[in-house]
N, C-alpha and C positions, 0 to 999 in steps of 0.2 A: 685445486681451481676456481678456486674463492677470490682467489691472490691472484691469475691470470685475467678474471672477471672486471678484477678492482682496477686491477693494468690497465685495461684494454677501456675501462669507462672512464680512468684520469685522476682515481678514487674516490675514494664512497660521496664528496660532497665536489663531484671533479676539482681539484685542490692542483694536480698536476693535468700533465699535456698525455695525453692516451698515447698509449703505445699503439704498433702501426696491427700489430698482429690478430686476428679474431681468436679467439677459444672454440678447437672445435665443440658444435655444440652435444648436448652427452645424453641428458634427463626429455629434449626439446628434439632427441633426433627425431623423429615421430609429432607429427603438429598433434597440439589442444585440439580435440573437438570438443565444445559445447555444450551439455546439453540442459533441455533446456526443461527439462520437468521437474518441481517441483521437490524435493525428498524434506522429511521431518520426520523427527522419532518420535517413539514410543507416548511420545506426553504427549503428542497432538492425534484425537479422536476425532473419525468420521470430518478429514476437512471434506466432502467437495458438498457438505451438507449446505445449502441454500434454504431453508425455510423461515426463516427473519431475515427484514426489511430493516436497518438500519434507520434506514435513513428516511423512509416514508414512518418512522416514528419520533424519529427528530424533528422531525417538519411539518405534523402534525402537532396545531397552537391550540390542540385542545387536550396535552397530556404532559401530566406535571414536572415544572423541570428536573425533579430528582430523580424521580424515572428516567430521564434524559441524561441523567451525565453516567446513568449504569449503563445506558447503550453506545454514547458518549466514550466509556473505559473498552468497550467489547469494538467499536470504528480504532480506535488507536491501536491496541492488541492486532486486530486482524493487519494492520498495516505490512503486517512483515512481508505480507505480498509484495507491496512494491520495491523492496529491494531484489526477492529474486526475479522482480520483471526485471528491475531497471540493472541487471547483471548482464542479463541479454540485450541491450541495447550497449553499455558499455565496451563487452565484450566484441559481439558485432556492427559495428558501425564502421571500423579500421583502421587506418592508417587519420590518427591527429596530433593537436596540438599537445602540450605539457597541461595546459590553463583544461585543456578540452577533461583529463584522466583523473584532474583537481578537483573543477569546480562538483563532477557527476558522481567522485568518491565521496565526495560532501556529498552532496544530498540526501546518496543512499544510505552511511554510515545517520542523519535527519533519519530517514525514515525510522533506520530498523530501532531509533531510540524512539522512536515513538511508540512504538507495539510495545518498549519495555516502559512507558507510560503507562499504557492501557493496564501489564501484570504487576506494574507498583500500584494501580487504584482501583486495582481486586483485589491483593493481598491486603491492602492495608484498614476495605473492609471487612477481610478475615474469609474469602470468597475464594475459593477455590480454580484459576480459570484453565485450568488442565481437564475439570467438569463438562468445559465447555466450546462446540466445536468451532475451530477455528479455522476459517474457511479460505481455500484455495485454487479455487477457480477462476479466476479473477486473472492470478500470473495462468497460472497456465493456457486457458485460454486465449492469453494476447501469446504467450508466448513458443504456441504451437500453431497459432492461423494466422498472426501478419510480421511482417518484417521487421527491422528493427525502426526502422523511417516512420513506419506505422505507431509501433509501440509506444514511440517518443513523441508524436500525433495526441497521439491516446492520452499519454501525459498530461502533456501540455495541457489539452484543452480541459480534461480535470482541476489542474493546478487555478487554471485564471477561471473555471467555476467558486471556485473559492475566494477568491479576491471578493468580493459585493458580498454587500449586509447580507444572506441570505448565505453567508457559506464562513469563513473563521468565524469572525468579530462574531458572530449568531450563536456557533457553537461558545464560545469568551463568554457574552453575556446571559446562555444558559447554565452556565457552573453557573456565574454569578447570582443570578436571581434566583439558583439552588438551595446558594449557601455555605458551596464544599471549594472550601481552601486551597483546597489537593487539585483540585480536578478546575479551577481557577486557575492556577495554575499550570495545570499544563496545556491549558489551553491559551494560553500565554505562550508559550514558547513557538506552542504546533503555528498556534500561530503567527509570529515573526520569522517560524521557518521554511511557512510558504511564501510570505513573501519574496523571502529571500528564494526561493527554488519556478519563484515564477521567472524573477531577472535572469536567473542561470538555463532555462526552458527561454527568452525572447533571445541572449546568447546562444546559446549553437543552437540552438532549433529555428526559429520564427527567421533565422538572417541564409534559411534555404528559400524560403518563399518570397513573393513579391508586394507580399502587406501583413499584418499580423493578424488579419481577417480570413484571410485564406490560409496561414497553418491553423489557428481554428477551427476553423471546417473541415478541414482537411483529418482534421484529429477527431472530429465529430463522427468524421461521414465512416474513417477506420471500427473506430468503436464501434460505427452501426452495422458491421458487416462482422465483426466478433460472435460467434453460436452459443449459446451460454450450453448447451444439453442440456437442461437441466431436463427433462424426460429423458434422456438414453442412459442421467447417473442413477437413476432409480433403477431403468430394466436391465441396468446391468445390475447392477444388487450393492453399488457405490454409496452408496446411499438412500434413505425412505425425506429427508429430508426435513428431517424434525424441526417442532417447533420448540428449544425449548430456553425461550422466553417465563413465561411464566414460573417454569420454578427458579431458572437463573432471579429474579422479581425478587418472588414471595422468602427466597432465602437472604436477599438484599435489608429487604420489608421487616425482618424478623431484628437485623441489627442496627437497621435505622430507629427501631422500636416505630413504625408506625403500622396500621395498618396497607393494606394494596390498597389499588386507583380501581376498583370494577374496570372498567374502559384503558387505562394499560394492560390489564389481567391478563382483558381479552384480543388484544393485541396477535392477528395475525399473518398479519404482509407481509408474500414474500420476494423472490425474485423468478419465477417463473414468469411474469409477463415484466419488469421493467426492474432495467439497471441502475449504479447507485446515484444515478443524476436523477432516476425519476421516469426518463423518457423506459417507450419498450423496446425489448431486445431481441434478438433473432433465434424463436429456440433453438433448431434443430438441426446438422446435417441432412 
């Protein structure tokens, strides 16, 4: 079967003329149906937990830079939800040129690599990332509430928000101010990736609209339509939205050999009423 498929394709690299006969379908006789629900293994506990809003901490100018690097490690590892969502865009968008799949798959891999940066950051501190609830409700809610175009719109809207001074440049500056070489290196790579991703969004998403502004506005409106189900997840017994931050911060301070900052230790902002760009959310269905 493999030989027949390669012959029909003209060889692995297209070095031969394609054979005229297409092999009979085997495993693909029944069309594949994409499952939009994220699936994670036993290492991930309490994935519905949205009890800590890292963006609210990161953009609070009164919080110490070193503590912010810890929160940025969480933001990086949580980016696991981006390939979970992007995969649905790639699968459900429909017939596209090869360059689309090349570019979007490259971005999906970049996002997975960002999550690995967070894991490495915690490991370098001697902290077990498995003890931290890595939330997946962003990918879950987008995959189940928006179509592929709407999801791509949200992705592009977020990417555009990462370009100004308050975006990836700000995160790099925070890491540098904290004197953390590892976090600074990670944010340097992360910043460069997001510049590329914004360009890919212009190529494969913005062209569907009359202007860049219209494309951004569409993404914002789509995100505003997504219901967070914050309270429903509690009522269904899926999570208590436990504030895991104080425990993590104390453990990091022990390894840094410093006393916890009282204000940072007392941080309690959640995602109940705010989304990641600190705008209000739609709470329930």
